[in-house]
N, C-alpha and C positions, 0 to 999 in steps of 0.2 A: 504494500500500500504506500502510495506517495504522500508526502506532506502537503497539506492544503497551502495554497499560495500565501495566505495571510501569515501562516507560521514561518514560511521561508523568508518573507519580507521582514517579519519581526526579528528573526535571527540575524538577518543582514544588518539591521540597525543596532542590535545589541552589541555586535562586534565593534561598533564605533565608540562604545563607552570605555574601551580599554580594559583594564583588569590587572595590569602589571603594576609594578612600583617604579617610581623614578629612581635613577641611579644615585648613589650617594655622592656628595660633593667631594672635591679633592682638597688636599692641604696646600698651604702657601708655597711649600717647596716645589710641588708639582706645577703649580701655577707659574712660578718664576722660571723653571726650566722650560716650560712651554713658551713663555714669553720670550726668553732668550733665543731659543731655536728659531722661532718665527721672525724675530727682529733680525737675526743674522741671515737667515735663509732668504727672506723676501728682500732684505736690504742688499744682499750680494747680487741677486738677480736684477734689482732695480739699478744698482750702481753699474753693473756690466751693460745694462741696456743704455744707460746714459753715456758712459765713457767709451764703449766699444762699438756699439751697433746703431746708436741713435742717428748718426750722420750718414748711415747707409740706408738701403731700402729694407733692411732687416729690423727685427725687434726681438727682445727677450722677454718682455713682461706681458702676460695675459691675465685676465681677471680670475680664471680658474685656479691659478697658483695660490691665491689667498685661501681657497677652500682646501687645497692640498696641504697647505701649512697647518691648518687646524688638525688634520689627520696625522701628519708625520711628526708634528711637534706636540700636539695635545692629546692624541689618542694612539700612542705608539704601539700598543699591543693589538689594535684592531687589525683584522685581516685586510681591511680596506686601505690600511696605511703601509703595508709591506712593499718592498721594492718592486716585486713583480707587478703589483697592482698600480703603484704610483707611475712607473715608467710605461708598462704595457697599457694600462687604462687610458693614459693620455695619448700615447702614440696611435693606438688603434682608433680611438675616437677622433683624433685629428684627421687620419686618413679617411674615415667614414664621412666626416663633415665636409672635407674638400670634395670628395666624390659626389656627395649629395648636392653641394652648391653648384657643381659643374653640370650635373645631369638632370636636376629636378627644378621645375619652375611652376608656379611663382615662389618667391622667397619664403613666404609663410609655410608653404608645404615642404619645401626643402629643409627648413628649420625643424619642423615636427618629425619628418622622416629621419633626419640626421641624428637627433637625440634618441629617438626610439631604436634606430639601427645601431647606434653606438652602445646602448645598453645591451642589446642582444649580442653584439659582437664581443663585448667584455665578458658576458656570461659564457659564451662559447669558448673564449680563450682563457677563462678563469683569471681575468685581470680586472674585476669590477672595482672601480674607483669613482665614486660619485662625481668628483670634479670633472671627470671625463665627459660627462653630459654637457657641461658648460664649454669644454674645449671644442666639442663638435658644434655646438651652437655658435660659438665665436667664429669658427671656420665659415659658417654660412652668413652671419650677420655682422662680422667684424669690420667691415669697411674696406676701402680701396687698398690700404697697406697690407691687410691680411690677404685679400684676393690676389694681389700681385705675387705673393709668395707661391701660390699654387700648392703642390704637394710638398714643397720645401717647408711649409708650415709645420709639418709633422716632425721635422728635424730641428729647425730653428724658427720659432722659439720653443716649441713644445718639448721635444726630446732633450735639448740642451738645458732648458730651464728646469725640467723635472730632475735631470741628473745633478744639477747644482743643489736643488732642494734636498735630494737624497744624500749627497756628500755631507752637507751640513747636518742633516738628521743623524747620520752615522756618528759624526764627531761629537755633536752637542749632547745627543741623548745618552751616550755612553759615558759622559763625564760624571753623571749622577750615579751614585751607588745603588739607587732604587730603580733605575731604568736599564733596559736592555733593548737595543734596536740594531738590526731587525730581529724579529722572531724567526724569520726564515728569509732566504734570498729569492729563491725561484721555486 
């Protein structure tokens, strides 16, 4: 016997009430290490952007790196913050985003398909990294400077910037006796 539709609808809405508990807060030491890593990581990428590539047609800084910083410096044990996910998630998503921008029109549809396909591709490659969705979206909507890069976007700024964030994460996160990063490499 199947459930009446009203019961199925009720169950659907009951799921929206949650039921779990919020995670506990972290101590000041953890906050300071997260702050230090993010300041150095994003600062280094921004400095390199200004001093090395800003006068060229390239760039190093994209918005999705801010979200990556939250993961690799603030949630160091999360599977979503590990090197495979950081690098792979960004690069896979960048490639998907550029392909969608080049192949799908109008832009609103390319944006939607890019993000959805980037999520699917990250699942398939086991590189799920939420900021990758933004990386794919930036490839589609990022403006003329991003468009000019074509598939180079996946290497510079995406791959290079993610590698810099990773290098800083490995150094800074392991300075603390209470942290270890990464949990695994690949």
